[in-house]
C-alpha positions in Angstrom: -6.0 -45.6 44.7 -7.3 -43.4 47.5 -9.4 -45.7 49.2 -8.0 -49.0 49.6 -10.2 -50.4 52.6 -8.9 -52.4 55.7 -4.5 -52.0 55.9 -4.6 -55.8 55.7 -6.9 -57.1 52.4 -4.0 -57.7 49.6 -4.7 -56.6 46.0 -4.5 -58.7 43.3 -6.0 -57.4 40.2 -7.4 -59.3 38.3 -8.3 -58.7 33.9 -10.9 -61.0 33.3 -11.5 -63.0 29.6 -7.7 -62.8 28.1 -9.2 -65.4 25.6 -11.2 -63.4 23.6 -9.6 -61.6 21.2 -12.8 -59.1 20.2 -13.1 -56.9 23.4 -17.2 -55.4 23.7 -16.2 -51.9 23.2 -19.5 -50.3 24.2 -19.2 -53.1 27.5 -16.1 -52.9 28.4 -12.9 -51.8 26.7 -10.1 -53.4 27.0 -7.3 -52.7 28.7 -3.5 -53.7 27.0 -1.6 -56.3 29.6 1.4 -54.3 30.1 -0.3 -51.4 31.3 -2.2 -53.2 33.8 0.8 -54.8 34.4 2.3 -51.8 34.8 0.0 -50.0 37.1 0.1 -53.0 39.8 3.7 -52.9 39.7 3.8 -49.0 40.6 1.1 -49.9 43.4 2.6 -53.2 44.9 -0.2 -54.7 43.1 -0.7 -58.4 41.8 -1.7 -59.3 38.5 -3.3 -62.0 36.6 -5.0 -62.8 33.7 -7.5 -65.1 33.7 -9.9 -66.6 31.3 -13.0 -68.7 33.2 -13.9 -69.6 28.8 -10.0 -72.2 28.4 -9.2 -72.3 32.4 -5.6 -70.3 31.8 -3.6 -68.8 35.3 -7.7 -69.0 37.7 -6.1 -71.9 39.4 -2.4 -69.7 39.4 -5.0 -65.9 40.8 -6.5 -68.9 43.7 -3.7 -70.1 45.2 -2.1 -66.6 44.9 -4.9 -65.1 46.6 -5.1 -67.4 49.5 -1.3 -67.3 49.8 -0.9 -63.4 49.7 -4.2 -63.8 52.5 -2.9 -66.4 54.3 0.6 -64.7 55.2 -0.9 -61.1 56.0 -2.9 -63.0 58.2 -0.4 -65.2 60.1 2.7 -61.4 59.6 4.8 -63.7 57.8 4.3 -60.8 55.0 3.4 -57.6 55.5 0.3 -56.2 53.9 -0.2 -53.6 51.1 0.2 -50.7 52.4 
């Protein structure tokens, strides 16, 4: 990614609708979990798959967002560069 915004912003990629078995290919093609996770690891991003329908990983994702923001804010962690 060339333009990520301010350097102090943690980047977390969220794959939504993890409960869907059939992707709506005409609207949003499904990216395989392994491909998304590999991209995030390669770029130093956090990655979560979540489901608003079942609640799967929604709390964990929110906690990670808050934790990352607080760590960067307090200087305890270097931001994504």
